[in-house]
N, CA and C of each residue as an Amber inpcrd file, in Angstrom:
protein
   555
 115.7030000  99.6300000 136.3130000 114.4580000  98.7160000 136.3780000
 113.5840000  99.6560000 136.9660000 112.0590000  99.3800000 136.3820000
 111.1420000 100.1980000 136.6060000 109.9180000  99.4320000 137.5250000
 109.1070000  99.8810000 138.3100000 107.8220000  98.9880000 138.7990000
 106.6070000  99.5480000 137.5120000 105.8510000  98.3170000 137.3390000
 104.8950000  98.6250000 136.5960000 103.7680000  99.0000000 137.2750000
 103.5670000  98.7660000 138.3240000 102.3210000  99.1710000 138.9020000
 101.0980000  98.0830000 139.0900000 101.1640000  96.8580000 138.1960000
 100.7760000  95.5710000 138.0520000 101.4900000  94.3660000 138.3400000
 101.3270000  93.3090000 137.7140000 102.3490000  92.1440000 137.5760000
 103.4880000  92.5980000 137.3850000 104.7300000  91.5130000 137.4420000
 106.1430000  92.0320000 137.3590000 106.2390000  91.2760000 135.9340000
 107.6300000  92.0180000 135.6220000 107.8440000  91.5160000 134.1890000
 109.6540000  90.7380000 134.3260000 109.9850000  89.8710000 134.2700000
 110.9480000  89.6380000 134.3910000 111.6980000  89.0500000 132.9320000
 113.0360000  89.3840000 132.8800000 113.8030000  88.9570000 131.8390000
 114.7010000  87.8980000 132.3740000 115.0700000  86.8190000 131.2630000
 115.7970000  86.0090000 131.2030000 116.7790000  85.8960000 130.6320000
 118.0660000  85.9420000 130.8830000 119.4450000  86.4650000 129.9350000
 120.5990000  85.4830000 130.2010000 121.4610000  85.1380000 129.2270000
 122.4220000  84.5820000 129.4410000 123.2080000  84.3690000 127.8930000
 124.0830000  83.5600000 127.9660000 125.2250000  83.4500000 126.6100000
 124.0050000  82.4030000 125.9640000 124.4260000  81.9980000 124.9120000
 124.0200000  81.1210000 123.8450000 123.9160000  79.8090000 124.3270000
 123.0460000  78.9000000 124.4290000 123.0790000  77.7340000 124.7980000
 122.9960000  77.3530000 126.4880000 122.8530000  78.1540000 127.2580000
 123.1430000  78.2680000 128.4980000 122.0210000  77.4220000 129.2290000
 120.5970000  77.6840000 128.2730000 119.3420000  77.2000000 129.2450000
 118.3950000  77.9760000 129.4580000 118.3650000  79.2090000 128.8140000
 117.3350000  80.3770000 128.8200000 116.1270000  79.7060000 128.9110000
 115.4390000  79.4150000 127.5060000 114.2360000  78.8810000 127.1040000
 113.8840000  77.7120000 128.0030000 114.8340000  77.0270000 128.5170000
 114.4100000  76.1070000 129.4010000 114.4470000  76.5450000 130.8520000
 114.5170000  77.7040000 131.5660000 114.5190000  78.3280000 132.4270000
 113.2020000  79.2440000 132.4920000 113.1940000  79.6350000 131.3930000
 111.4620000  80.3440000 130.9520000 110.7060000  79.4340000 130.8500000
 110.6440000  78.1890000 130.5230000 109.5080000  77.2080000 130.1510000
 109.1520000  76.5710000 132.0390000 110.3450000  76.4230000 132.5290000
 110.2070000  75.9790000 134.2150000 109.4420000  76.6300000 134.9250000
 109.9830000  78.3020000 135.0080000 109.4680000  79.2730000 135.6890000
 107.8530000  79.3840000 135.2610000 107.6310000  79.5220000 134.0800000
 106.1380000  79.8720000 133.8400000 105.3210000  79.2120000 134.2500000
 105.7440000  77.3800000 134.1930000 104.8690000  76.4210000 134.5270000
 104.8950000  76.4160000 136.0480000 105.4370000  76.9500000 136.8780000
 105.8440000  76.9670000 138.2400000 105.1350000  77.8910000 138.6950000
 105.0350000  79.1960000 137.8480000 104.3470000  80.6480000 137.9390000
 102.7430000  80.5410000 138.0300000 102.5870000  79.7470000 137.2140000
 101.0300000  79.2870000 136.3920000 100.5230000  78.4590000 137.4260000
 101.4350000  77.3440000 138.0830000 100.7250000  76.4030000 139.0880000
 100.7580000  77.0350000 140.3680000 101.0910000  77.9870000 140.4390000
 101.0730000  78.9730000 142.0410000  99.7070000  79.9690000 141.7120000
  99.1030000  79.9400000 140.5740000  98.0850000  80.7190000 140.1260000
  98.5570000  82.1910000 139.6180000  99.6750000  82.5170000 138.6940000
  99.4500000  83.5780000 138.0020000  99.2780000  83.2960000 136.7590000
  98.7360000  84.2610000 136.2850000  98.2440000  84.3960000 134.6160000
  99.6840000  84.3980000 133.8590000 100.2570000  83.9950000 133.0850000
 101.7760000  84.0200000 132.8420000 101.7210000  84.4140000 131.0840000
 102.3960000  85.3170000 131.0730000 102.5660000  85.7400000 129.6880000
 103.8900000  85.6750000 129.3770000 104.5740000  84.6410000 128.3990000
 105.6320000  84.4550000 127.8820000 106.1070000  85.2350000 126.6270000
 107.2290000  86.0450000 126.8670000 107.1300000  86.5950000 125.6530000
 108.5610000  86.4080000 125.1410000 108.4250000  85.7380000 123.6890000
 109.9240000  85.1890000 122.7250000 110.5530000  86.3230000 122.1210000
 111.2910000  86.8640000 122.8740000 111.8840000  87.7500000 122.1320000
 113.1920000  87.3480000 121.6330000 113.6870000  86.1410000 121.5660000
 114.9230000  85.4840000 120.8550000 114.5680000  85.2200000 119.4670000
 115.2140000  85.9740000 118.7160000 114.7010000  86.1790000 117.1240000
 115.2670000  85.2190000 116.3620000 116.2990000  83.9530000 117.0670000
 116.8850000  82.8560000 116.7020000 116.1610000  81.5080000 116.9090000
 116.0520000  81.1590000 118.2500000 115.5110000  80.3670000 118.8300000
 113.8530000  80.0800000 118.5610000 113.6600000  78.5220000 117.7260000
 112.1730000  78.6970000 117.2850000 111.3110000  77.4940000 117.9250000
 112.1400000  77.4550000 118.9680000 111.4610000  76.1160000 119.8840000
 110.7930000  76.2960000 121.0460000 110.7620000  77.4910000 121.5880000
 110.1380000  77.6960000 123.0460000 108.6560000  77.4320000 122.8850000
 108.0420000  77.5620000 121.7480000 106.5990000  77.2290000 122.1460000
 106.1140000  75.6290000 122.2630000 107.3600000  74.7550000 121.6190000
 107.0270000  73.1510000 122.0880000 107.6970000  73.2480000 123.7210000
 108.2120000  73.8820000 123.8680000 108.8230000  73.7770000 125.6080000
 107.7920000  74.2230000 126.6360000 107.0230000  74.7610000 126.0480000
 105.5640000  75.2110000 126.6370000 104.7000000  74.1290000 126.8150000
 104.6270000  73.3910000 125.5170000 103.2790000  72.5340000 125.2690000
 102.3320000  73.0510000 124.3670000 102.7970000  73.9780000 123.5800000
 101.8510000  74.4740000 122.4790000 101.9540000  73.4460000 121.4310000
 101.1190000  73.5780000 120.2620000 101.3590000  72.7390000 119.0730000
 101.9350000  73.5680000 117.7810000 101.6370000  74.9850000 118.3430000
 102.0430000  75.8570000 117.0140000 102.6180000  77.1270000 117.8570000
 103.4390000  77.5990000 116.9850000 103.6080000  79.4190000 117.7060000
 102.5270000  80.2430000 117.1500000 102.6910000  81.2970000 118.0540000
 101.8220000  82.7220000 117.3880000 102.2360000  83.3620000 116.2610000
 101.3680000  83.8560000 115.7780000 101.5090000  85.0230000 114.2130000
 102.6070000  85.8110000 115.0290000 103.6850000  86.0650000 114.9080000
 104.9070000  87.1530000 115.3300000 103.8800000  88.5420000 115.3560000
 104.2950000  89.2730000 116.5120000 103.8050000  90.3560000 116.8590000
 104.2840000  91.7310000 115.5410000 105.4710000  90.9340000 114.9520000
 106.1580000  91.9900000 113.8800000 105.0690000  91.9860000 112.5810000
 104.0870000  91.1270000 112.5320000 103.1420000  90.9760000 111.2990000
 101.8950000  91.7850000 111.8440000 102.0850000  92.2130000 112.7920000
 101.0120000  93.2450000 113.3820000 101.4380000  94.4600000 112.9560000
 102.4210000  94.8870000 112.8560000 102.9850000  96.2920000 111.9350000
 103.0480000  96.1110000 110.9630000 102.8760000  95.2610000 110.0690000
 103.2380000  94.9330000 108.7330000 104.3890000  94.5690000 108.3000000
 105.1380000  93.6140000 109.3460000 106.1820000  92.6240000 109.2270000
 107.5510000  93.3670000 108.8420000 108.6130000  92.9920000 108.7510000
 110.0550000  93.4790000 108.8910000 110.3500000  94.9160000 108.1760000
 109.6180000  94.7290000 107.0220000 110.1980000  95.8200000 105.9750000
 109.3180000  97.0850000 106.5900000 108.2530000  96.9360000 106.8400000
 107.3340000  98.0240000 107.4370000 107.6990000  98.5800000 108.6650000
 108.2620000  97.6330000 109.7250000 108.8400000  97.9300000 110.8150000
 109.8420000  98.4860000 110.6800000 111.0440000  98.1850000 109.8150000
 111.8840000  98.8780000 109.3200000 111.8320000 100.3900000 109.2080000
 110.6870000 100.8210000 108.1570000 110.6250000 102.0180000 108.0320000
 110.1470000 103.0550000 109.0110000 109.4950000 102.3980000 110.0410000
 108.4900000 102.8910000 111.2770000 109.5590000 103.1980000 112.6970000
 110.7610000 102.2930000 112.3120000 111.8610000 102.4190000 113.4140000
 112.4210000 103.8220000 113.8040000 112.1940000 104.5220000 113.0890000
 112.5220000 106.3560000 113.3380000 111.5860000 106.7270000 114.1980000
 110.4350000 106.1960000 114.0560000 109.2030000 106.9200000 114.6970000
 109.0420000 106.5090000 116.3720000 108.8120000 107.2890000 117.1960000
 108.5320000 107.1000000 118.2220000 107.4520000 106.1070000 118.7240000
 106.7090000 105.9010000 118.5230000 105.7040000 105.0470000 118.5190000
 105.4470000 103.8930000 117.4030000 105.9560000 102.7370000 117.3020000
 106.1570000 101.5270000 116.4420000 104.5750000 101.2960000 116.6850000
 104.1750000 100.9680000 117.7800000 102.4400000 100.6280000 118.1730000
 101.8480000 101.5870000 119.0560000 101.1400000 101.7290000 118.2990000
 100.0880000 102.9510000 118.4300000  99.4740000 103.2510000 119.4960000
  99.0720000 102.1030000 120.3310000  98.6500000 101.9640000 121.6990000
  99.1320000 102.5260000 122.8000000  98.9050000 103.5300000 123.6120000
  99.3990000 103.9510000 124.9770000  99.8890000 102.5710000 125.7160000
  98.9560000 101.9040000 126.0290000  99.1950000 100.5710000 127.2470000
  98.6190000  99.7120000 126.2450000  98.9960000  98.3970000 126.6800000
  98.5420000  97.0240000 125.9720000  98.4390000  95.9810000 126.8530000
  97.1940000  95.6090000 127.3600000  96.8790000  94.5880000 128.2760000
  96.7650000  93.2550000 127.4900000  96.8530000  92.0730000 128.4000000
  97.0690000  90.8540000 127.7140000  95.7770000  90.8730000 127.0920000
  94.8990000  91.3660000 127.2290000  93.4550000  90.9200000 126.7550000
  93.2940000  91.4210000 125.4560000  94.0020000  92.6920000 125.1290000
  94.0430000  93.3750000 124.0880000  94.8650000  92.8850000 122.8050000
  95.7230000  91.7730000 123.2240000  96.7410000  90.9910000 122.1870000
  96.1160000  90.0640000 121.1780000  95.7060000  90.4660000 119.9960000
  94.8920000  89.8750000 118.8610000  94.8140000  88.1690000 118.9820000
  94.1980000  87.6140000 118.9580000  94.0320000  86.1480000 118.9730000
  94.9460000  85.3340000 118.3100000  95.2440000  85.6690000 116.7970000
  96.1670000  84.8760000 116.2290000  97.7890000  85.3920000 116.5390000
  97.9630000  86.3770000 117.3030000  99.2140000  86.5120000 118.0100000
  99.5610000  85.9640000 119.4210000  98.6080000  85.3220000 119.5650000
  98.9310000  84.5120000 120.9510000  98.3800000  83.1560000 120.9860000
  99.0170000  82.5300000 121.7240000  98.6480000  81.0800000 121.8550000
  98.3380000  81.0240000 123.4340000  97.0950000  80.2910000 123.8300000
  97.2110000  80.0230000 125.1700000  96.4850000  78.9000000 125.3930000
  97.0120000  78.1200000 126.9050000  96.2450000  77.1330000 127.1990000
  96.0440000  77.2580000 128.8330000  94.8280000  77.2830000 129.3270000
  94.3990000  77.9430000 130.6360000  95.1800000  79.1340000 130.9880000
  96.0250000  79.1390000 131.9190000  96.5010000  80.5780000 132.4270000
  98.0120000  80.8500000 131.7250000  98.5740000  80.1760000 130.8940000
  99.5820000  80.3640000 130.1340000  99.3380000  80.5600000 128.9250000
 100.2210000  81.7810000 128.4440000  99.9170000  82.4840000 127.0920000
 101.3560000  82.7910000 126.6060000 101.5970000  82.5530000 125.4020000
 102.6060000  82.9900000 124.6100000 102.6330000  83.8620000 123.3310000
 103.1750000  84.9550000 123.3860000 103.3480000  85.6980000 122.4100000
 105.3080000  85.6800000 121.4910000 105.1090000  85.8660000 120.5230000
 106.3500000  86.0360000 119.7280000 106.5780000  87.2860000 119.3370000
 107.6700000  88.1770000 119.4970000 108.1380000  89.1050000 118.7890000
 108.1720000  89.1600000 117.1130000 109.3060000  88.2180000 116.6290000
 109.5090000  87.6870000 115.4540000 110.9210000  87.1210000 115.5710000
 110.8940000  86.4260000 114.4430000 112.2940000  85.5000000 113.9950000
 112.6410000  85.7520000 112.8070000 114.1100000  85.3990000 112.4990000
 114.6330000  85.5000000 111.4140000 114.5690000  84.6090000 110.6500000
 114.0070000  84.3320000 109.1450000 113.3960000  83.3590000 108.6610000
 114.3420000  82.7270000 107.7380000 115.3020000  83.8650000 107.0070000
 115.6860000  83.6050000 105.7330000 117.1890000  84.3450000 105.9080000
 117.9650000  83.5200000 105.0480000 119.5790000  83.9670000 104.8640000
 119.1870000  85.5650000 104.2350000 120.2670000  86.4010000 104.7110000
 120.5730000  87.8040000 104.0830000 119.1890000  88.6520000 104.3820000
 118.4160000  88.3700000 105.5750000 117.1150000  88.8050000 106.0020000
 117.6840000  90.3980000 106.1660000 118.8210000  90.3020000 106.8740000
 119.2380000  91.5540000 107.4380000 119.1530000  91.3690000 108.9240000
 119.7620000  92.2960000 109.9610000 119.9500000  92.4950000 111.0500000
 118.4560000  92.2190000 111.8690000 118.5960000  91.7680000 113.0290000
 117.2450000  91.9480000 113.7900000 117.0120000  93.2090000 114.7280000
 117.3250000  94.1090000 114.4890000 117.0740000  95.4180000 114.9100000
 115.6360000  95.7250000 114.8230000 114.9100000  95.8030000 113.8200000
 113.9460000  95.8910000 114.1340000 112.7240000  95.2510000 115.1640000
 113.3220000  94.0760000 115.2890000 112.6420000  93.2830000 116.3980000
 112.9680000  93.7180000 117.8110000 114.3400000  94.1890000 117.9310000
 114.4460000  94.9660000 119.2260000 113.8530000  96.0460000 119.3210000
 113.5740000  96.7980000 118.6770000 112.7920000  98.0970000 118.2130000
 111.3280000  97.6680000 118.9250000 110.7800000  96.6360000 118.1650000
 109.3980000  96.2840000 118.7800000 109.3170000  95.5360000 120.0700000
 110.2990000  94.6970000 120.4010000 110.3930000  93.8460000 121.6990000
 110.1480000  95.4830000 122.7560000 110.9340000  96.2020000 122.6150000
 111.3900000  97.4710000 123.9200000 109.7900000  98.1850000 123.9320000
 109.2510000  98.4560000 122.8250000 108.0710000  99.0710000 122.8380000
 107.0560000  98.2030000 123.2670000 106.8560000  97.1890000 122.8070000
 106.0140000  96.1520000 123.3060000 105.9710000  96.1670000 125.0070000
 107.2640000  95.7430000 125.2180000 107.6300000  95.5600000 127.0540000
 107.3140000  96.7030000 127.5740000 107.7940000  97.8620000 126.9290000
 107.2120000  99.0960000 127.8660000 105.6840000  99.6180000 127.8960000
 104.9750000  99.2250000 126.8490000 103.8210000  99.6610000 126.9080000
 102.7180000  98.4240000 127.5570000 103.3650000  97.3730000 127.6890000
 102.5120000  96.1390000 128.4430000 102.0290000  96.5390000 129.8240000
 100.6700000  96.7440000 129.9120000 100.5360000  96.4750000 131.5470000
  99.5710000  95.2920000 131.9890000 100.2650000  94.9120000 133.0680000
  99.9280000  93.6910000 133.5320000  98.9010000  93.9600000 134.8010000
  98.0460000  92.8120000 134.8350000  97.0970000  93.0480000 136.1150000
  98.2770000  92.5790000 137.4250000  97.6460000  92.5440000 138.3440000
  98.0380000  92.1510000 139.4500000  98.7650000  90.6170000 139.3240000
  97.5720000  90.2050000 138.8800000  97.8690000  88.4180000 139.0710000
  98.6470000  87.7030000 137.8960000  99.2020000  89.0410000 137.0650000
 100.0260000  88.5890000 135.8960000 101.2210000  88.4870000 135.8380000
 102.3700000  87.9720000 135.1160000 103.6180000  87.9310000 135.4160000
 104.1890000  87.3990000 133.9960000 105.2220000  88.4910000 133.1640000
 105.8780000  88.3130000 132.1680000 106.6600000  87.8730000 132.4720000
 106.9300000  86.5640000 131.4750000 108.5890000  86.2210000 131.7620000
 109.3620000  86.7650000 130.1940000 110.1300000  87.0640000 129.9890000
 110.8240000  87.3000000 128.8340000 111.8250000  86.4460000 128.4550000
 111.9110000  85.6710000 127.5680000 112.9520000  84.9670000 126.9160000
 114.2000000  86.0190000 125.7820000 114.8010000  86.4090000 126.2940000
 116.0690000  87.7310000 125.8590000 116.7670000  86.5130000 124.7250000
 116.8740000  87.3800000 123.3490000 118.3090000  86.7470000 122.9600000
 119.3820000  86.5480000 123.6370000 120.4700000  85.8390000 123.1100000
 121.4040000  85.4930000 123.4630000 122.3310000  86.7970000 123.7830000
 123.1130000  86.8440000 124.7690000 124.1940000  87.8890000 124.9330000
 123.6680000  89.0500000 125.3250000 124.0860000  90.2060000 124.9640000
 123.9700000  91.5860000 125.8600000 123.1710000  92.9350000 124.8090000
 123.3320000  92.4730000 123.7410000 122.8940000  93.5650000 122.7730000
 121.5280000  94.0530000 122.7820000 120.2330000  93.2880000 123.7180000
 119.1860000  94.0280000 124.1630000 119.2870000  94.6780000 124.8970000
 120.5030000  94.8450000 126.0940000 120.4060000  96.2250000 126.6830000
 121.2910000  97.2280000 125.9660000 121.5270000  97.4830000 124.8180000
 122.1080000  98.1870000 124.1370000 121.0900000  98.8710000 123.3040000
 119.9940000  98.0600000 123.0310000 118.8810000  98.4780000 122.2140000
 117.8650000  99.0270000 123.5330000 117.9380000  98.8090000 124.6870000
 116.8940000  99.0000000 125.3920000 115.8110000  98.4380000 125.6810000
 116.1330000  97.2410000 125.4050000 114.7210000  96.5110000 125.4100000
 114.3800000  96.2700000 126.6730000 115.0330000  96.3800000 127.7980000
 115.2150000  95.9100000 129.1070000 114.7800000  96.7620000 129.8660000
 114.6310000  98.2950000 129.4850000 114.0750000  99.2750000 130.0560000
 113.2460000  99.2150000 131.0520000 111.9700000  98.4470000 130.6220000
 110.9300000  98.3250000 131.3250000 110.9460000  96.9890000 132.2860000
 112.0340000  96.5180000 132.6950000 111.5760000  95.1190000 132.9930000
 112.1230000  95.5750000 134.2160000 111.4630000  94.2410000 135.2680000
 111.4750000  94.7150000 136.9040000 112.5820000  93.9180000 137.6450000
 112.8580000  92.8080000 137.0170000 113.9830000  91.5550000 137.2160000
 114.3150000  90.8370000 136.4500000 115.9960000  90.9720000 136.3300000
 116.6790000  90.3770000 135.3920000 117.4460000  89.0420000 136.1940000
 116.9400000  87.6790000 135.6800000 117.4230000  86.2570000 135.4720000
 118.5620000  85.9330000 134.6110000 119.8020000  85.8340000 135.2470000
 120.8700000  85.2610000 134.5920000 121.1670000  84.0280000 134.9680000
 121.1950000  83.0830000 133.4390000 121.2580000  81.6920000 133.7020000
 122.9590000  81.5220000 133.0630000 123.8280000  80.9890000 134.0090000
 125.2610000  80.7810000 133.4680000 125.5890000  79.3950000 133.6970000
 126.7250000  78.7480000 132.5480000 127.0920000  77.2900000 132.6180000
 128.2910000  77.5240000 133.1420000 129.2590000  76.5490000 133.6190000
 130.1220000  76.6430000 134.5500000 131.3230000  77.1870000 133.5210000
 131.2370000  77.0610000 132.0270000 132.3880000  77.4580000 131.3340000
 132.8990000  79.0210000 131.2530000 134.0510000  79.7100000 131.4100000
 134.2190000  81.1120000 131.8850000 133.7510000  81.9990000 130.6220000
 133.4410000  81.3530000 129.6440000 132.5420000  82.4720000 128.5240000
 131.4230000  82.7220000 129.0640000 130.6430000  81.7550000 129.4840000
 129.3920000  81.9890000 130.4420000 129.5310000  82.8220000 131.3620000
 130.0160000  82.8510000 132.3240000 130.4500000  83.1210000 133.5810000
 130.5060000  84.9200000 133.1070000 131.6350000  85.0040000 132.3020000
 131.6770000  86.6820000 131.5490000 130.5050000  87.2310000 130.8710000
 130.1230000  86.2530000 130.4360000 128.4470000  87.1120000 129.7290000
 127.8740000  87.0540000 130.7490000 127.5250000  86.3230000 131.8060000
 126.7630000  86.5760000 132.8470000 127.1880000  87.8210000 133.6930000
 128.4550000  87.9330000 133.8250000 128.6730000  89.3010000 134.8670000
 128.6890000  90.5400000 133.7510000 128.5930000  90.4930000 132.4900000
 128.4220000  91.7900000 131.4810000 127.2440000  91.9630000 131.6140000
 126.3730000  90.9360000 131.6980000 124.6390000  91.1860000 131.7090000
 124.3400000  91.9840000 133.4240000 124.9400000  91.5290000 134.4310000
 124.8820000  91.8250000 135.8860000 125.2250000  93.4690000 136.1640000
 126.3890000  93.6730000 135.3130000 126.9660000  95.0300000 135.2810000
 125.9630000  95.9990000 134.3830000 125.3940000  95.7330000 133.2650000
 124.4470000  96.4510000 132.2160000 123.1380000  96.3590000 133.1640000
 122.4440000  95.2860000 133.9600000 121.0750000  95.4320000 134.4490000
 121.1550000  96.4680000 135.3210000
């Protein structure tokens, strides 16, 4: 994990159904109440309800559309820079890709929308690059709702994360996934 020089990037990880999105919403609301400007990054390509949990009426347009959609992103995956900017401040995120209420902001990487769409690898690449280039101010906090399991570690999505919070339920399978996340983090 690396220091950002500004605010902190926190990744929320765990087994599917363990309550990651609920923890993200609770943390975001508490951090906002404590005076932080909070950017929630929806990096889970399957769960589409996070915007509701945060009290927004609609989700933002996914960042994947900013780079031309999934097909275009697949073609750019071999390039070192999918996003052309060297750094991205929250103020530089285009309005349609951000929903905001007071000091709470939400951005979405992208979602799997139809069957036979293919793997989520392009979204992993975009997540990794966006988080790497995200430059936070001292009073900003990024809370990342990760996809279930450990694949995001294999894709390097967590390389620019400052802290990993692992959500675990009592069943052994959830504990095992939590331990694997701990070992990879």
